[in-house]
GULUM-289035 format. One record per residue (C-alpha): x, y, z negated; residue in three letters; residue number from 0. Coordinates in Angstrom, 2 decimals, padded with zeros to 5 digits. Layout:
REM residues N
u;v;w;rest;nr
X;Y;Z;ALA;NUM
...
END
This chain:
REM residues 497
u;v;w;rest;nr
000.00;000.00;000.00;UNK;0
002.87;002.33;-000.83;UNK;1
004.44;001.73;002.56;UNK;2
001.12;002.57;004.25;UNK;3
000.91;005.89;002.43;UNK;4
004.57;006.53;003.25;UNK;5
003.98;005.88;006.97;UNK;6
000.95;008.20;007.07;UNK;7
002.75;010.93;005.11;UNK;8
005.86;010.81;007.31;UNK;9
003.76;010.92;010.45;UNK;10
001.73;013.85;009.12;UNK;11
004.83;015.86;008.21;UNK;12
006.54;015.18;011.54;UNK;13
003.40;016.11;013.48;UNK;14
002.88;019.23;011.40;UNK;15
006.46;020.38;012.04;UNK;16
006.80;019.35;015.67;UNK;17
003.48;020.69;016.95;UNK;18
004.26;024.44;016.61;UNK;19
007.77;023.91;018.01;UNK;20
006.50;022.14;021.11;UNK;21
003.64;024.63;021.40;UNK;22
006.08;027.51;021.63;UNK;23
008.24;025.58;024.11;UNK;24
005.20;024.94;026.31;UNK;25
004.32;028.64;026.26;UNK;26
007.83;029.55;027.39;UNK;27
007.84;026.94;030.16;UNK;28
004.31;027.70;031.35;UNK;29
002.87;024.27;030.46;UNK;30
-000.48;025.79;029.67;UNK;31
-004.16;025.39;030.46;UNK;32
-005.32;028.59;032.14;UNK;33
-008.92;029.83;031.72;UNK;34
-011.14;029.87;034.82;UNK;35
-014.36;031.32;033.29;UNK;36
-016.23;028.15;034.38;UNK;37
-015.34;025.04;032.44;UNK;38
-012.26;026.53;030.77;UNK;39
-013.59;029.45;028.79;UNK;40
-010.76;029.98;026.28;UNK;41
-009.61;033.62;026.38;UNK;42
-005.86;033.03;026.84;UNK;43
-003.65;030.26;028.30;UNK;44
-003.23;027.41;025.79;UNK;45
-000.43;024.77;025.78;UNK;46
-001.73;021.34;026.77;UNK;47
000.97;018.87;025.74;UNK;48
-000.41;018.04;022.30;UNK;49
000.16;014.35;022.87;UNK;50
003.93;014.81;022.73;UNK;51
004.19;015.73;019.01;UNK;52
001.64;013.01;018.15;UNK;53
003.66;010.30;019.90;UNK;54
006.96;011.57;018.46;UNK;55
005.49;011.65;014.96;UNK;56
004.02;008.18;015.37;UNK;57
007.27;006.61;016.54;UNK;58
009.41;008.67;014.15;UNK;59
007.48;007.50;011.10;UNK;60
008.32;003.89;011.92;UNK;61
011.95;004.78;012.30;UNK;62
012.03;006.46;008.90;UNK;63
010.27;003.50;007.27;UNK;64
012.83;001.09;008.68;UNK;65
015.60;003.13;007.06;UNK;66
014.01;002.68;003.62;UNK;67
013.88;-000.30;001.30;UNK;68
010.08;-000.35;001.05;UNK;69
008.34;-003.70;001.44;UNK;70
006.42;-002.38;004.41;UNK;71
009.60;-002.30;006.49;UNK;72
009.59;-006.11;006.47;UNK;73
006.02;-006.16;007.80;UNK;74
007.06;-003.73;010.52;UNK;75
009.95;-005.96;011.49;UNK;76
007.65;-008.97;011.61;UNK;77
005.25;-007.04;013.86;UNK;78
008.03;-005.99;016.26;UNK;79
007.43;-008.83;018.80;UNK;80
003.87;-007.61;019.39;UNK;81
004.98;-003.96;019.27;UNK;82
007.63;-004.54;021.94;UNK;83
005.07;-006.26;024.16;UNK;84
002.57;-003.38;023.84;UNK;85
005.17;-000.62;024.11;UNK;86
005.36;-000.61;027.95;UNK;87
001.58;-000.22;028.23;UNK;88
001.45;002.65;025.73;UNK;89
004.43;004.40;027.37;UNK;90
002.78;004.07;030.80;UNK;91
-000.50;005.61;029.62;UNK;92
001.36;008.46;027.90;UNK;93
003.44;009.09;031.03;UNK;94
000.34;009.16;033.24;UNK;95
-001.25;011.75;030.98;UNK;96
001.90;013.88;030.78;UNK;97
002.33;013.93;034.57;UNK;98
-001.32;014.92;034.93;UNK;99
-000.83;017.75;032.42;UNK;100
002.29;019.08;034.13;UNK;101
001.68;018.42;037.81;UNK;102
-001.81;016.95;038.20;UNK;103
-002.97;013.54;039.41;UNK;104
-006.01;012.41;041.36;UNK;105
-008.64;010.41;039.43;UNK;106
-007.94;007.22;041.34;UNK;107
-004.22;007.51;040.58;UNK;108
-004.89;007.80;036.85;UNK;109
-007.40;004.95;036.98;UNK;110
-004.93;002.72;038.79;UNK;111
-002.19;003.47;036.27;UNK;112
-004.53;002.83;033.33;UNK;113
-005.59;-000.50;034.82;UNK;114
-001.95;-001.55;035.16;UNK;115
-001.35;-000.49;031.55;UNK;116
-004.36;-002.56;030.46;UNK;117
-002.89;-005.54;032.28;UNK;118
000.39;-005.06;030.42;UNK;119
-001.49;-004.92;027.11;UNK;120
-003.29;-008.16;027.96;UNK;121
000.07;-009.75;028.73;UNK;122
001.21;-008.53;025.32;UNK;123
-001.58;-010.40;023.53;UNK;124
-004.57;-008.01;023.52;UNK;125
-007.62;-010.17;024.35;UNK;126
-011.31;-009.73;023.57;UNK;127
-012.45;-013.07;022.18;UNK;128
-016.17;-012.43;021.61;UNK;129
-018.83;-009.83;022.38;UNK;130
-022.32;-009.59;020.84;UNK;131
-022.10;-013.12;019.51;UNK;132
-020.91;-014.75;022.74;UNK;133
-017.45;-016.18;023.14;UNK;134
-015.36;-014.71;025.95;UNK;135
-013.29;-017.31;027.69;UNK;136
-011.65;-018.03;031.00;UNK;137
-012.09;-015.54;033.82;UNK;138
-014.27;-013.14;031.75;UNK;139
-011.51;-012.45;029.22;UNK;140
-009.29;-010.32;031.46;UNK;141
-011.91;-008.11;033.19;UNK;142
-013.80;-007.45;029.95;UNK;143
-010.60;-006.46;028.15;UNK;144
-009.57;-004.19;031.03;UNK;145
-012.99;-002.50;031.02;UNK;146
-012.74;-001.97;027.27;UNK;147
-009.20;-000.55;027.34;UNK;148
-009.71;001.68;030.37;UNK;149
-013.14;002.79;029.13;UNK;150
-011.91;003.85;025.69;UNK;151
-008.89;005.57;027.24;UNK;152
-011.04;007.74;029.49;UNK;153
-013.78;008.26;026.89;UNK;154
-011.42;010.28;024.70;UNK;155
-010.29;012.22;027.73;UNK;156
-013.87;013.16;028.65;UNK;157
-014.87;014.16;025.11;UNK;158
-011.92;016.55;024.84;UNK;159
-013.90;019.67;025.73;UNK;160
-014.16;021.59;022.44;UNK;161
-011.35;022.65;020.11;UNK;162
-010.47;019.84;017.71;UNK;163
-013.19;017.46;018.94;UNK;164
-011.17;014.62;020.50;UNK;165
-008.38;014.75;017.93;UNK;166
-010.88;014.83;015.06;UNK;167
-012.88;011.92;016.45;UNK;168
-009.62;010.06;016.95;UNK;169
-008.69;010.74;013.32;UNK;170
-012.03;009.40;012.07;UNK;171
-011.75;006.31;014.28;UNK;172
-008.19;005.73;013.04;UNK;173
-009.28;005.97;009.41;UNK;174
-012.18;003.60;010.10;UNK;175
-009.86;001.07;011.69;UNK;176
-007.41;001.51;008.82;UNK;177
-010.13;000.78;006.26;UNK;178
-011.23;-002.24;008.30;UNK;179
-007.65;-003.50;008.24;UNK;180
-007.53;-003.13;004.46;UNK;181
-010.89;-004.92;004.04;UNK;182
-009.78;-007.82;006.22;UNK;183
-006.26;-007.96;004.76;UNK;184
-004.68;-007.33;008.17;UNK;185
-001.33;-005.69;007.41;UNK;186
-000.46;-005.29;011.09;UNK;187
-003.64;-003.34;011.81;UNK;188
-003.04;-001.13;008.76;UNK;189
000.55;-000.41;009.78;UNK;190
-000.53;000.39;013.36;UNK;191
-003.26;002.88;012.41;UNK;192
-001.84;004.63;009.34;UNK;193
000.78;006.69;011.24;UNK;194
-001.74;007.46;013.99;UNK;195
-004.11;008.92;011.39;UNK;196
-001.29;010.96;009.86;UNK;197
-000.12;012.30;013.23;UNK;198
-003.65;013.31;014.26;UNK;199
-004.25;015.05;010.93;UNK;200
-001.04;017.08;011.25;UNK;201
-001.92;018.00;014.83;UNK;202
-005.53;018.89;013.95;UNK;203
-004.29;021.78;011.82;UNK;204
-003.31;023.56;015.05;UNK;205
-005.98;022.06;017.31;UNK;206
-009.11;022.89;015.30;UNK;207
-011.14;025.91;016.37;UNK;208
-009.62;028.30;017.34;UNK;209
-006.99;026.01;018.84;UNK;210
-003.44;027.17;019.57;UNK;211
-002.60;023.92;021.40;UNK;212
-004.68;021.37;023.28;UNK;213
-004.46;017.61;023.08;UNK;214
-004.02;017.36;026.84;UNK;215
-004.32;014.21;028.90;UNK;216
-001.08;012.86;027.46;UNK;217
-002.70;013.02;024.03;UNK;218
-006.30;012.06;024.75;UNK;219
-005.43;009.14;027.02;UNK;220
-002.76;007.80;024.69;UNK;221
-004.92;008.10;021.56;UNK;222
-007.86;006.42;023.31;UNK;223
-005.66;003.59;024.55;UNK;224
-004.06;002.99;021.14;UNK;225
-007.44;002.96;019.40;UNK;226
-008.78;000.56;022.03;UNK;227
-005.90;-001.85;021.36;UNK;228
-006.42;-001.54;017.60;UNK;229
-010.12;-002.17;018.13;UNK;230
-009.39;-005.49;019.83;UNK;231
-007.09;-006.50;016.97;UNK;232
-009.83;-005.49;014.51;UNK;233
-012.42;-007.58;016.38;UNK;234
-010.22;-010.65;016.08;UNK;235
-010.32;-010.32;012.28;UNK;236
-014.02;-009.44;012.01;UNK;237
-016.08;-011.48;009.55;UNK;238
-018.97;-011.69;012.01;UNK;239
-019.30;-013.44;015.33;UNK;240
-020.10;-010.16;017.06;UNK;241
-016.45;-009.46;017.81;UNK;242
-015.79;-006.13;019.52;UNK;243
-019.18;-004.71;018.44;UNK;244
-017.84;-003.08;015.24;UNK;245
-015.00;-001.21;017.02;UNK;246
-017.46;-000.21;019.73;UNK;247
-019.70;001.40;017.10;UNK;248
-016.69;003.13;015.52;UNK;249
-015.81;004.68;018.90;UNK;250
-019.44;005.20;019.88;UNK;251
-019.41;009.00;020.26;UNK;252
-016.73;009.12;023.00;UNK;253
-018.03;005.92;024.61;UNK;254
-021.63;007.18;024.57;UNK;255
-020.57;010.45;026.17;UNK;256
-018.75;008.56;028.91;UNK;257
-021.70;006.22;029.51;UNK;258
-024.14;009.13;029.71;UNK;259
-021.84;010.97;032.12;UNK;260
-021.61;007.99;034.47;UNK;261
-025.37;007.32;034.28;UNK;262
-026.54;010.87;034.92;UNK;263
-024.06;011.40;037.78;UNK;264
-025.27;008.15;039.31;UNK;265
-028.91;009.24;039.00;UNK;266
-028.07;012.63;040.51;UNK;267
-026.08;010.97;043.31;UNK;268
-022.98;012.94;042.31;UNK;269
-019.37;011.70;042.39;UNK;270
-018.58;009.82;039.17;UNK;271
-015.24;011.58;038.72;UNK;272
-016.51;015.12;039.33;UNK;273
-016.21;017.32;036.24;UNK;274
-019.30;019.13;034.98;UNK;275
-020.68;020.91;031.92;UNK;276
-023.27;018.36;030.83;UNK;277
-021.29;016.36;028.29;UNK;278
-022.67;015.94;024.78;UNK;279
-020.72;018.91;023.43;UNK;280
-021.87;021.09;026.33;UNK;281
-025.51;020.19;025.67;UNK;282
-025.10;021.14;022.04;UNK;283
-023.45;024.42;023.02;UNK;284
-026.38;025.13;025.36;UNK;285
-028.73;024.67;022.42;UNK;286
-027.12;027.62;020.67;UNK;287
-024.54;025.96;018.42;UNK;288
-021.11;027.52;018.07;UNK;289
-018.06;025.45;019.12;UNK;290
-017.10;024.96;015.48;UNK;291
-020.58;023.73;014.53;UNK;292
-020.62;021.40;017.53;UNK;293
-017.33;019.91;016.40;UNK;294
-018.49;019.49;012.80;UNK;295
-021.82;017.99;013.89;UNK;296
-020.07;015.39;016.04;UNK;297
-017.65;014.71;013.18;UNK;298
-020.66;013.93;011.01;UNK;299
-022.14;011.69;013.72;UNK;300
-018.82;009.89;014.07;UNK;301
-018.62;009.45;010.29;UNK;302
-022.09;007.91;010.29;UNK;303
-021.06;005.58;013.12;UNK;304
-017.97;004.62;011.09;UNK;305
-020.17;003.59;008.19;UNK;306
-022.31;001.48;010.51;UNK;307
-019.23;-000.19;012.00;UNK;308
-017.69;-001.07;008.63;UNK;309
-020.98;-002.47;007.32;UNK;310
-021.48;-004.45;010.51;UNK;311
-017.91;-005.75;010.42;UNK;312
-018.22;-007.10;006.87;UNK;313
-021.89;-008.10;006.80;UNK;314
-023.15;-011.60;007.36;UNK;315
-024.54;-012.46;010.75;UNK;316
-028.15;-012.05;009.66;UNK;317
-027.53;-008.51;008.43;UNK;318
-025.31;-007.64;011.40;UNK;319
-028.24;-007.75;013.79;UNK;320
-030.25;-005.41;011.56;UNK;321
-027.32;-002.97;011.37;UNK;322
-026.97;-002.95;015.14;UNK;323
-030.71;-002.41;015.62;UNK;324
-030.70;000.51;013.20;UNK;325
-027.64;002.00;014.89;UNK;326
-029.31;001.74;018.31;UNK;327
-032.36;003.54;016.94;UNK;328
-030.18;006.39;015.66;UNK;329
-028.43;006.62;019.04;UNK;330
-031.80;006.76;020.82;UNK;331
-032.92;009.64;018.61;UNK;332
-029.66;011.46;019.33;UNK;333
-030.05;011.08;023.08;UNK;334
-033.60;012.41;022.88;UNK;335
-032.29;015.46;021.01;UNK;336
-029.86;016.22;023.85;UNK;337
-032.79;016.45;026.31;UNK;338
-031.23;014.90;029.39;UNK;339
-033.97;015.27;032.02;UNK;340
-032.44;012.62;034.28;UNK;341
-033.13;009.81;031.84;UNK;342
-036.67;010.94;031.10;UNK;343
-037.51;011.01;034.80;UNK;344
-035.84;007.64;035.39;UNK;345
-037.76;006.10;032.50;UNK;346
-041.05;007.50;033.80;UNK;347
-040.37;006.11;037.27;UNK;348
-039.51;002.76;035.74;UNK;349
-042.74;002.72;033.72;UNK;350
-044.72;003.61;036.83;UNK;351
-043.04;000.77;038.71;UNK;352
-041.91;003.32;041.30;UNK;353
-038.97;001.27;042.50;UNK;354
-041.18;-001.55;043.74;UNK;355
-043.58;000.99;045.26;UNK;356
-040.72;002.65;047.12;UNK;357
-039.49;-000.69;048.45;UNK;358
-043.01;-001.57;049.58;UNK;359
-043.47;001.83;051.26;UNK;360
-040.20;001.58;053.18;UNK;361
-041.03;-001.94;054.31;UNK;362
-044.43;-000.66;055.54;UNK;363
-042.76;002.20;057.38;UNK;364
-040.46;-000.20;059.15;UNK;365
-043.47;-002.27;060.22;UNK;366
-045.30;000.78;061.60;UNK;367
-042.18;001.86;063.46;UNK;368
-042.09;-001.50;065.21;UNK;369
-045.79;-001.14;066.10;UNK;370
-045.21;002.32;067.58;UNK;371
-042.23;001.06;069.57;UNK;372
-044.36;-001.77;070.96;UNK;373
-047.39;000.43;071.75;UNK;374
-048.25;000.32;075.43;UNK;375
-050.69;003.23;075.49;UNK;376
-051.48;006.50;073.75;UNK;377
-054.61;004.84;072.36;UNK;378
-052.49;002.20;070.64;UNK;379
-050.23;004.91;069.21;UNK;380
-053.26;006.67;067.76;UNK;381
-054.57;003.42;066.30;UNK;382
-051.20;002.89;064.56;UNK;383
-051.10;006.49;063.28;UNK;384
-054.66;006.21;061.93;UNK;385
-053.89;002.88;060.22;UNK;386
-050.73;004.39;058.72;UNK;387
-052.81;007.27;057.37;UNK;388
-055.19;004.83;055.67;UNK;389
-052.25;002.83;054.27;UNK;390
-050.65;005.83;052.57;UNK;391
-053.87;007.42;051.36;UNK;392
-054.02;010.45;053.66;UNK;393
-057.42;012.13;053.96;UNK;394
-057.03;013.37;057.55;UNK;395
-055.01;012.32;060.60;UNK;396
-054.53;014.02;063.97;UNK;397
-052.39;013.26;067.01;UNK;398
-051.77;015.11;070.22;UNK;399
-049.63;013.09;072.59;UNK;400
-049.38;013.84;076.30;UNK;401
-052.77;014.82;077.65;UNK;402
-054.75;013.19;074.85;UNK;403
-055.76;014.44;071.40;UNK;404
-057.29;012.60;068.45;UNK;405
-058.38;013.54;064.97;UNK;406
-060.28;011.79;062.22;UNK;407
-061.38;012.62;058.69;UNK;408
-060.19;009.51;056.86;UNK;409
-061.54;010.49;053.43;UNK;410
-064.49;012.88;053.41;UNK;411
-064.55;013.03;049.62;UNK;412
-061.08;014.61;049.36;UNK;413
-061.15;018.01;047.70;UNK;414
-058.09;020.10;048.40;UNK;415
-055.07;018.83;050.30;UNK;416
-051.60;019.64;051.48;UNK;417
-050.60;019.15;055.11;UNK;418
-047.73;017.35;056.83;UNK;419
-047.22;018.68;060.37;UNK;420
-044.60;016.95;062.54;UNK;421
-044.04;018.70;065.90;UNK;422
-043.09;016.40;068.77;UNK;423
-042.77;019.09;071.46;UNK;424
-044.13;022.55;072.10;UNK;425
-047.72;021.27;072.31;UNK;426
-047.54;017.73;070.93;UNK;427
-047.73;016.94;067.26;UNK;428
-048.91;014.58;064.56;UNK;429
-050.63;015.76;061.38;UNK;430
-051.67;014.31;058.07;UNK;431
-053.47;015.79;055.09;UNK;432
-052.99;014.33;051.63;UNK;433
-055.14;015.03;048.54;UNK;434
-053.28;016.78;045.73;UNK;435
-054.22;014.09;043.24;UNK;436
-052.66;011.32;045.34;UNK;437
-049.27;010.20;044.05;UNK;438
-047.65;009.84;047.49;UNK;439
-044.05;010.38;046.43;UNK;440
-041.96;013.09;048.07;UNK;441
-039.17;010.56;048.67;UNK;442
-041.36;008.76;051.22;UNK;443
-042.43;011.91;053.10;UNK;444
-039.03;012.60;054.68;UNK;445
-038.61;009.03;056.00;UNK;446
-042.23;009.11;057.23;UNK;447
-041.75;012.41;059.08;UNK;448
-038.49;011.17;060.57;UNK;449
-040.13;007.94;061.75;UNK;450
-043.05;009.76;063.37;UNK;451
-040.82;012.28;065.10;UNK;452
-038.40;009.65;066.38;UNK;453
-040.92;007.05;067.54;UNK;454
-043.63;009.36;068.95;UNK;455
-041.16;011.65;070.71;UNK;456
-039.91;008.60;072.58;UNK;457
-043.50;007.65;073.39;UNK;458
-044.26;011.19;074.59;UNK;459
-041.48;010.91;077.13;UNK;460
-042.72;007.45;078.14;UNK;461
-046.32;008.59;078.69;UNK;462
-045.48;011.96;080.25;UNK;463
-046.36;010.66;083.73;UNK;464
-049.89;009.71;082.67;UNK;465
-052.52;012.26;083.70;UNK;466
-055.72;010.60;082.58;UNK;467
-057.51;012.76;080.03;UNK;468
-059.68;011.08;077.41;UNK;469
-062.15;013.58;075.97;UNK;470
-062.47;013.21;072.26;UNK;471
-063.19;015.96;069.82;UNK;472
-059.82;017.44;070.74;UNK;473
-058.89;020.84;069.37;UNK;474
-055.94;022.81;070.62;UNK;475
-052.72;022.87;068.65;UNK;476
-053.61;026.23;067.15;UNK;477
-057.08;025.03;066.20;UNK;478
-055.77;021.86;064.61;UNK;479
-053.69;023.86;062.19;UNK;480
-056.84;025.51;060.87;UNK;481
-058.89;023.80;058.22;UNK;482
-062.64;024.39;057.88;UNK;483
-063.43;026.55;054.90;UNK;484
-065.98;024.13;053.59;UNK;485
-063.42;021.32;053.28;UNK;486
-061.45;023.13;050.62;UNK;487
-058.11;022.18;052.22;UNK;488
-055.03;024.26;051.35;UNK;489
-052.64;023.60;054.26;UNK;490
-048.87;023.46;053.94;UNK;491
-046.86;023.48;057.17;UNK;492
-043.81;021.25;056.86;UNK;493
-040.60;022.43;058.54;UNK;494
-039.57;020.84;061.79;UNK;495
-037.69;017.59;061.35;UNK;496
END
């Protein structure tokens, strides 16, 4: 225990002394993060190599311990084989982050380097053995471990958007893992996390709002990777069969932010790696909280998650499920508080079974396109258009193609409609009216208009040589755009496709 305190104290002192020295060096060399009044709103350039003093303090504390006669030095020496195997992976992640801070890297380059580092860690003995009660064996071991390591690494990088947030969350996660190591009697886990907690605490003095130095990618990536490795070691000593679940809960704030970012960008059809201002801390800032209050609030949330993870890690299997269920309920409440509109809309579409409806609608459109392509006369085209109108719930259909015009009131009871007008040429067109109360989705209107324009324009050219005129109740193009007053229609003219 004394050696653990000694490691943490040495790391704290080294970090506390080295951080201002390296901060001043970075200012002189121009290794700073410049404000852009968009995502980077700090008033002055801030050094961004905060990972350097953290790594130096972490490694230096081990060196000092080895020079002493404390009992912990023997445990460190015994852990050296594993340390030497993991060292290349940690150095690679730190180097990737430092190069990105100083020169910049593309997202795919960082992701490739992190994946290689995860592979090195797996070679060094980091393996996820179980997840949510299921054993992980064979071919699932490697990909699941890589996803965990790379995910945690980037999660801390994404959450690093407010002064002191990522470093503070890293400190809380380190302390949680340290306590878990003490509870499970895992000296190696304790020795690995104690100096990390000390280094982050010493750095946080200068990184908390208002920050004079930023963690940078070299810091956030390295801290996330180290905590991910410690989480795997923790899961191997867990008293429950749920394995990596407890470390996942301990790191839930950064991981949740990353998961939400990927999900909402996917729903918005935006690039996954594109930066934005919709992270958890940004949403809290938009709700009127100051940066300091946002940081403290997320500290509290992380502390609550730490309590859940420790209880889950030590509880019996029957209680573990209850803890996880309660934690998921708290997370759900938190997500609702953030008011992400994307997830509310997606959930409503899911409840309405809109996905199956969209698939059915597109299949129907493809069928009607084939019918229009096979139509041998204008009359057959009109029959297909009228049937399509019935299928999609339109209240009125009209077609002018070549010398012939058709129109039909499909639903006389409709009260108030909007209009879809698809011009085929200067005089030719197809029209539909749809009642306001009908839930014909806007996502089907564009494909429908495109289909009608493409298929009927081809048919117009095909039938252009026909001169026979069939007299129906055929208004002119100008007349067809007018709706009788008694019908109550409110027309909307769609733009030309």
